[in-house]
N, C-alpha and C positions, 0 to 999 in steps of 0.2 A: 454619542449614545453608547452606553456600555451594554454589551450583550453577554449573558452567561449561558454556557451550553455544557450540559453534563455529557461526557463522552467516555467510551471505553478505550483505554490506551493499549496498543499492541506491545506486549512485553517479550521476554526472552523466548526465542524459538517459536514465535507465533502465539505464545500464551497471552491472553488478553483479558484476564479476569481481575482487573484492577480499575478503579474509577478515578477520574481526574476532573478537576474543574477548569474549564477553558474560559477565560474572561475576555472582555472586549478589547483589552490591550491598550497600552499607552505608549509614550515615547520610548521607554526601555525595550518593550517588546518589538516595536517598530524597528529600532536600531538592530536588535538581534536578528529580525527577519531580513533586513537589508544586508547584514553581515553574512548570513548564511547564503543569501542569493549571490553575493560577491564571491564567496568561497566556492559555490557551485559552478559559477562561470569560470573561475580559475581552474578548477578541477577538470572541466570539460576541455579547456584550451590545452591542458597538459595530457589529455587523453586518459584521465583517471575517472573512475566512478561511472555511474549510469547517466545518460542524457536525461535532463529533466525539462521538457518543453513547457512553455507557459500555457499553451492551449493544446488540448488533445481532442481530435474529432472523435465523437463517440455517439452511440445510440442508447437511450433516447435523447440525450442532450450532451453537447460538448463539455469537456472537463477543463477546469481552470486551476492552475497552480496558485497556492497562497503561501508566500514566503513567511509572513507574520505568524500564521497558524502553524506552519512547520516549526518555527523557532519555539513556539509555545509548547507544542505537543512533544517535540523531540529536541530538547536543549542539548547541544553538543557535549557539554560538560558532564551530562548524566548518561551518555551513551557508552555502552560496553559491547564492542564488536563481537566478543566471545559469547555473548548471550544469544546470538543468532546462528545456530548450527547450520542452517540451510545456506547461509551466506559466507561460511568459513573460507578464508583464503581469497575472497573476492573484494574488490574496491566497493565499499558500501555507501549508499546514499539514502537519506530519508526525505520524504516529501508528503505534502497534504494537498488533496484536490477536492474541489466541489463541483457538482453539476451546475452548469450555467443557470438553469432555471429553478434550482432548489438548493439553497445554501444550508438547509436544515439537515442535509445528508453530507457526511464527511467521509472521505476515503483516506485512510492512513496507509502510506505506501513505503515499503522498504525494498530496496533493490541492491543487487550485487552484479558487477561486471567482471569478466575474466574468462578463464578456461574452465568449462564444466564437463567433466568426463562422464558423469552419471546423473542425468536430470531426474530420473525416477527416484533415486536415493535422496536427492536434495529435497524434493517435494515431500517425501515420506518423513524426513527429519523435521520439516516445518509443522506438520500436523501431529507428530508424536506426543508432544507435551499436553495436548488439549483433550478435554473430555467433550466428545462430539455428540450433539443431540441428533444430528443428521450426518450419517457417515459420508466422508468425502467421496465425490464421484468425478470422473473425468468429463471434460467438455471439449468439443471439437474446436480447434483453433481456426479451422477453415482457411488454411494457408497452404498453397502447394509446396512451399519450401520449409514447412514446419516438421519435417520428418524427425522423429526422436524427441520432439518437444512435448512437454506435458503441461496441461492446464487442469487443475483439480480444485474443486470448491466444496465446502461443507458448512455446517451450522453448529456452533457451540452454544452453551448456555451458562450464564453466570449471573448470580443474584436475581434469578427469575427472568432474565432478558436473553433472548435469542440473538446471536451475533453471527453474521455471515463472514466467511473468510475464503479467499481464493489465493492459490499459489501457482506460479508458472516456473518452469525451468527449461532451458534449452542449452545448446552447446556453448553459448557465450554470456548467458545472463540468467539470474534467478530473481524473482520478485514475489513478495507477499502483499496482499491488499486486504485490509479489514474495513468493513462498512460500519460506521458508527452514526450516532445521532438518529435520524429518522430511518436509517437503513436497518436499525435494530427494532425489535418488537417483543412484547410479552406474549404475543400470539405467534406460534411457529408458522401458521398458515400465511401470515402477513409478511414474512421475510422473503424478499425477492432475490433468490440466489441466481436466477437466470440473468437478471440485469447486471449483477455484480460480475458474473462471468464474462459478459460482453464488455463491460468497462475494463476489466482486467486484461482481456485480450487486446483492446484498443490501446491501453497504456503500454503494454509490452511492445506493440508495433511501433508506437511513437517514440518510446524510450530507446529502442534499438535503431531508430532512424529508418524503419521500413515504410513509414508514411509521414507526410508533413503534419506538424502539429502546432 
């Protein structure tokens, strides 16, 4: 069965005002997904890039990594690391997650691992290119060891659709998470920024290895 889903693709520096068609995928896409999964495992074994767990414990539902969707949304040959100012100088990784109970929601995740001297500056750089319908605000990571870490979320608008975006930064990692599919809405009131903030916090912990995933 072929499933077509219109999604918003996260572009340079968190800019996400471009539309892309995500198809159901065939053998080519599957091979691309498998290839990226293998590259991801190799990068982890060499200590490069961000950990990308297959499953992340989260509320209200666990998140599951999708290698095929990652290859479709973020083909390596089209990636320009310089387009992500918040990840400059870090080992970068792309990934796509779905809540276990709702595959109509897609989370596009971009992360960077390395030494981060100014988390606040990194977060500001991620939001700077975007016209925000709801100004970014900070959320509590609720972690005793998260001193200096920043988690900030806001809502942008493109083509009449409101799009939630969260960014974290700490001393060793930076990540931006955009909610697409049913995470977006033409009604601002229906965008659930609190849930995306929780999912982003859970992704951060799992990708840093702070919790089992």
